[in-house]
KEKENU-866671 format. One line per field, with one value per residue (C-alpha): residue in one letter; chain; x, y, z. Coordinates in pm, 1 decimal, padded with zeros to 6 digits. Each point is the difference from the previous one (the first is absolute). Layout:
type a, ... $
mol A, ... $
X X, ... $
Y Y, ... $
Z Z, ... $
REM end
This chain:
type x, x, x, x, x, x, x, x, x, x, x, x, x, x, x, x, x, x, x, x, x, x, x, x, x, x, x, x, x, x, x, x, x, x, x, x, x, x, x, x, x, x, x, x, x, x, x, x, x, x, x, x, x, x, x, x, x, x, x, x, x, x, x, x, x, x, x, x, x, x, x, x, x, x, x, x, x, x, x, x, x, x, x, x, x, x, x, x, x, x, x, x, x, x, x, x, x, x, x, x, x, x, x, x, x, x, x, x, x, x, x, x, x, x, x, x, x, x, x, x, x, x, x, x, x, x, x, x, x, x, x, x, x, x, x, x, x, x, x, x, x, x, x, x, x, x, x, x, x, x, x, x, x, x, x, x, x, x, x, x, x, x, x, x, x, x, x, x, x, x, x, x, x, x, x, x, x, x, x, x, x, x, x, x, x, x, x, x, x, x, x, x, x, x, x, x, x, x, x, x, x, x, x, x, x, x, x, x, x, x, x, x, x, x, x, x, x, x, x, x, x, x, x, x, x, x, x $
mol A, A, A, A, A, A, A, A, A, A, A, A, A, A, A, A, A, A, A, A, A, A, A, A, A, A, A, A, A, A, A, A, A, A, A, A, A, A, A, A, A, A, A, A, A, A, A, A, A, A, A, A, A, A, A, A, A, A, A, A, A, A, A, A, A, A, A, A, A, A, A, A, A, A, A, A, A, A, A, A, A, A, A, A, A, A, A, A, A, A, A, A, A, A, A, A, A, A, A, A, A, A, A, A, A, A, A, A, A, A, A, A, A, A, A, A, A, A, A, A, A, A, A, A, A, A, A, A, A, A, A, A, A, A, A, A, A, A, A, A, A, A, A, A, A, A, A, A, A, A, A, A, A, A, A, A, A, A, A, A, A, A, A, A, A, A, A, A, A, A, A, A, A, A, A, A, A, A, A, A, A, A, A, A, A, A, A, A, A, A, A, A, A, A, A, A, A, A, A, A, A, A, A, A, A, A, A, A, A, A, A, A, A, A, A, A, A, A, A, A, A, A, A, A, A, A, A $
X 00288.5, -00070.7, -00232.3, 00039.6, 00136.3, 00366.7, 00136.6, 00108.4, 00367.1, 00063.7, 00022.1, 00328.2, 00147.2, 00090.3, -00119.3, 00159.7, -00097.0, -00263.2, 00053.1, 00304.8, -00026.5, 00054.3, 00303.1, 00150.7, -00050.8, 00161.8, 00301.4, 00107.7, -00019.6, 00328.9, 00136.4, 00141.3, -00239.1, 00046.7, -00095.7, -00302.8, -00112.7, 00028.5, -00200.5, -00266.3, -00042.0, -00035.4, -00253.3, -00198.3, -00011.1, -00136.0, -00271.6, -00105.7, -00019.2, -00271.0, -00247.2, 00166.2, 00037.3, 00360.4, -00033.6, -00119.3, 00302.4, 00173.3, 00325.9, -00186.3, -00248.6, 00277.0, 00196.3, -00308.4, -00079.9, 00363.6, 00021.8, 00299.0, 00062.7, -00044.7, 00366.7, 00097.5, -00147.7, 00267.4, 00279.9, -00099.8, -00198.2, -00001.6, -00377.0, -00303.1, 00099.2, 00346.7, -00151.4, -00237.4, 00270.4, 00193.0, -00298.8, -00168.7, 00281.7, 00028.6, -00374.6, 00013.3, 00266.3, -00219.2, -00291.1, 00215.0, 00137.5, -00347.6, -00134.1, 00297.0, 00007.7, -00368.8, 00053.0, 00294.0, -00207.5, -00264.6, 00193.6, -00303.9, -00220.9, 00248.5, -00217.0, -00281.9, 00233.3, 00182.0, -00325.9, -00137.8, 00315.8, -00017.3, -00363.4, 00069.9, 00307.4, -00190.3, -00284.6, 00233.5, 00214.0, -00253.5, 00181.9, 00329.6, -00175.4, -00179.9, 00341.0, 00120.3, -00315.9, -00098.6, 00307.9, 00295.7, 00131.2, 00086.7, 00244.0, 00273.1, 00163.7, -00337.1, -00097.7, 00309.9, -00064.2, -00367.2, 00088.7, 00248.4, -00271.5, -00236.4, 00267.8, 00111.2, -00356.3, -00094.4, 00307.8, -00086.5, -00355.7, 00117.4, 00248.6, -00277.8, -00219.6, 00282.8, 00048.1, -00370.2, -00008.6, 00301.8, -00167.7, -00319.9, 00178.1, -00134.7, 00171.6, -00048.1, 00227.6, 00224.7, -00113.9, -00363.2, 00065.0, 00169.0, -00271.9, -00265.5, 00195.3, 00050.3, -00368.0, -00111.5, 00233.4, -00149.6, -00348.5, 00091.1, 00136.8, -00313.3, -00232.5, 00169.7, 00029.8, -00374.4, -00074.3, 00242.6, 00079.7, -00290.0, -00265.2, -00204.1, -00348.2, -00092.0, 00336.5, -00007.9, -00349.4, 00119.4, 00343.9, -00064.1, 00161.7, 00368.2, 00031.1, -00269.9, 00166.5, 00331.0, -00174.5, -00143.3, 00328.5, 00185.1, -00252.0, 00054.6, 00379.7, -00002.4, -00238.3, 00169.1, 00338.5, -00128.5, 00083.3 $
Y -01139.6, 00367.3, 00104.1, 00374.5, 00183.2, 00091.6, 00311.5, -00035.1, 00040.2, 00356.1, -00011.5, 00189.3, -00136.0, -00275.1, -00145.8, 00280.5, 00116.0, -00232.9, 00062.2, -00161.8, 00247.8, 00281.1, -00179.5, -00042.0, 00367.6, 00110.1, -00228.1, 00149.4, 00368.9, 00170.8, -00298.2, 00010.0, 00027.4, -00363.8, -00125.8, 00228.4, -00127.9, -00364.4, 00084.3, 00175.9, -00326.0, -00198.9, 00247.8, -00004.4, -00379.7, 00013.0, 00242.6, -00204.9, -00324.8, 00151.3, -00035.7, -00216.6, -00376.0, -00112.9, -00137.9, 00343.7, 00183.1, 00112.7, 00189.4, 00262.9, 00058.4, 00014.5, 00255.7, 00212.4, 00000.0, 00084.1, 00272.3, -00150.7, -00131.0, -00372.9, -00043.8, 00147.0, -00303.6, -00228.5, 00210.9, -00125.1, -00323.4, -00294.3, -00050.5, 00013.7, -00316.4, 00129.8, 00331.8, -00175.4, -00230.3, 00318.3, 00173.8, -00271.9, -00107.1, 00357.7, 00007.8, -00325.9, 00151.1, 00310.1, -00219.6, -00187.5, 00319.0, 00146.1, -00313.6, -00047.3, 00365.1, -00017.9, -00317.7, 00148.7, 00311.4, -00210.6, -00278.4, -00112.0, -00018.5, -00070.8, -00237.0, 00250.6, 00289.8, -00187.2, -00129.6, 00354.1, 00126.9, -00277.5, 00081.0, 00369.9, -00064.3, -00258.6, 00244.6, 00285.8, -00208.0, -00228.7, -00022.8, -00112.6, -00237.7, -00151.8, -00096.0, -00146.1, -00195.6, -00123.1, 00010.7, -00065.4, -00299.6, 00230.6, 00209.2, -00202.9, 00288.0, 00119.7, -00354.6, -00034.2, 00336.4, -00079.3, -00341.4, 00167.9, 00241.0, -00290.8, -00199.5, 00289.2, 00090.5, -00361.8, -00039.5, 00321.0, -00118.3, -00346.7, 00150.5, 00206.0, -00310.1, -00195.0, 00274.4, 00000.6, -00378.9, 00001.7, 00264.7, -00207.9, -00331.2, -00137.7, -00166.3, -00064.9, -00212.6, 00222.8, -00144.5, 00049.8, 00358.8, 00081.6, -00173.5, 00206.9, 00322.6, -00061.9, -00093.4, 00315.0, 00212.0, -00150.0, 00073.8, 00366.4, 00023.9, -00163.3, 00228.8, 00320.6, -00128.9, -00065.3, 00337.5, 00228.4, -00179.5, -00214.8, 00197.9, -00307.0, 00151.6, -00195.9, 00068.8, 00368.9, 00029.6, -00101.9, 00162.7, 00372.7, 00062.1, -00094.4, 00019.3, -00265.9, -00215.4, 00014.9, -00078.0, -00314.3, -00109.7, 00064.9, -00209.5, -00289.5, 00040.1, 00001.5, -00293.1, -00195.7, 00017.1, -00120.1, -00361.9 $
Z 01305.1, 00056.4, -00281.3, 00061.0, -00301.0, 00025.7, -00173.0, -00361.9, -00082.4, -00112.4, -00384.2, 00011.5, 00324.0, 00068.2, -00332.8, -00200.3, -00348.5, -00144.1, -00372.6, -00159.0, -00286.6, 00248.9, 00142.4, -00348.0, -00078.7, 00326.3, -00041.6, -00332.1, 00087.5, -00076.2, -00194.7, -00353.8, -00294.8, -00103.2, 00343.8, 00006.7, -00342.0, 00105.9, 00311.0, -00210.3, -00190.9, 00323.2, 00139.7, -00324.6, 00016.0, 00355.9, -00111.3, -00302.7, 00197.4, 00219.4, -00287.9, -00266.8, -00010.6, -00006.9, -00354.5, -00117.0, 00137.9, -00319.6, -00038.2, -00201.7, 00282.7, 00260.9, -00200.1, -00063.6, 00372.2, 00084.5, -00263.7, -00179.6, -00352.3, -00057.3, -00083.2, 00337.1, 00173.8, -00147.4, 00142.0, 00345.4, -00037.2, -00243.2, 00005.8, 00230.6, 00186.5, 00081.5, 00111.8, 00238.6, 00131.1, 00077.0, 00158.9, 00206.1, 00236.9, 00125.6, 00050.8, 00197.4, 00228.4, 00036.7, 00109.6, 00247.8, 00149.6, 00047.1, 00167.8, 00229.1, 00103.1, 00084.9, 00201.6, 00191.8, 00071.5, 00177.3, 00179.1, 00200.1, -00308.9, -00277.6, -00203.5, -00028.4, -00071.9, -00276.5, -00150.3, -00003.0, -00166.0, -00260.0, -00074.5, -00046.3, -00213.9, -00207.9, -00061.0, -00093.6, -00239.3, -00166.6, -00332.5, 00147.0, 00240.2, -00299.8, -00140.7, 00329.8, 00075.7, -00346.4, -00224.7, 00227.0, -00195.4, -00289.5, 00204.6, 00174.2, 00188.6, 00127.0, 00095.9, 00216.6, 00167.6, 00067.2, 00141.9, 00234.7, 00111.2, 00074.9, 00179.2, 00218.8, 00091.6, 00075.1, 00220.0, 00185.4, 00063.3, 00103.8, 00246.4, 00158.5, 00025.0, 00167.1, 00258.9, 00078.1, 00034.9, 00229.8, 00213.4, 00016.2, 00056.8, -00329.1, -00294.9, -00369.8, -00222.0, -00209.7, -00334.7, 00096.4, 00108.3, -00331.2, -00207.0, 00174.0, -00045.4, -00372.5, -00043.0, 00180.1, -00211.6, -00316.7, 00136.4, 00045.2, -00355.7, -00138.4, 00195.2, -00110.8, -00356.1, -00015.8, 00156.8, -00182.8, -00327.3, -00118.6, 00188.4, 00095.8, 00059.5, 00312.7, 00159.0, -00090.7, 00149.3, 00346.7, -00012.7, -00026.9, 00338.3, -00018.6, 00377.9, 00034.2, -00265.6, 00185.5, 00329.5, -00161.8, -00152.2, 00325.3, 00194.2, -00241.2, 00022.4, 00380.1, 00038.5, -00275.4, 00175.1, 00335.5, 00103.1 $
REM end
C-alpha cells in the first residue's frame, strides 16, 4: 500500500456542509412561521445534545434554547422521543449523502474518502451521533434509516472489493466478504465513538491527527477485505 498522504476531501465539496444544524437552518429559510418554529426546536435539540445526556434533554431546556414557550413544543411534537424520531432519520440520510458524495468524488480511493467524511461528520455532530450509536433502539424510524445507511455503504465497499479481486484474479466467498465488511464498519463506529464521544484517554492521545487516523482505518479496511 502507498503510505503517502492523500489530500483530504474539501470540507465543503464533495462532502458538503458538515453541520446538520446549518442544513436545518438553510432548509427553512423563506418558509411559513410554523415551519420555522418547528425547525427552531429541532436545531435547539441538536445544540443541547452536544453537551447534555439524552436523559437530561427536557422540553423546558429545548424551548429555552429555541426561544419559544413550553406550550409551543406540543403544537409540533408529542414528547422528546417523538421529536428525536422525527429528527434522527433526516440526520442519517445527511450522513449517508456526505459519505457517498465523498466516495464518488474519489473513485480510486473511495474507502478513505468516505471514512474521512464520516470522521468529520461524526466530529461535527457529536450529539446526534451519540443518539445513533448509543440509543438507536429507542427510535424505530432512525434505526431503520441508520441500518439503510450501513447496508448501502457495506454494499458499496463490497462491490469495490469484488472488482479488485476480479482484476487480481482472486476470490473470496460472498458471505465471508460481507462478514468482514460489517465487522470493519463496526470497528470504524467504535473507534470514532471512543474518540469523539467517550473521549477514551489512550485513544485520544494517539488520535490528534485525523488524517493519520483515517490512514490507519483505511489500511485495516483494505487489508481486511483481501482474500
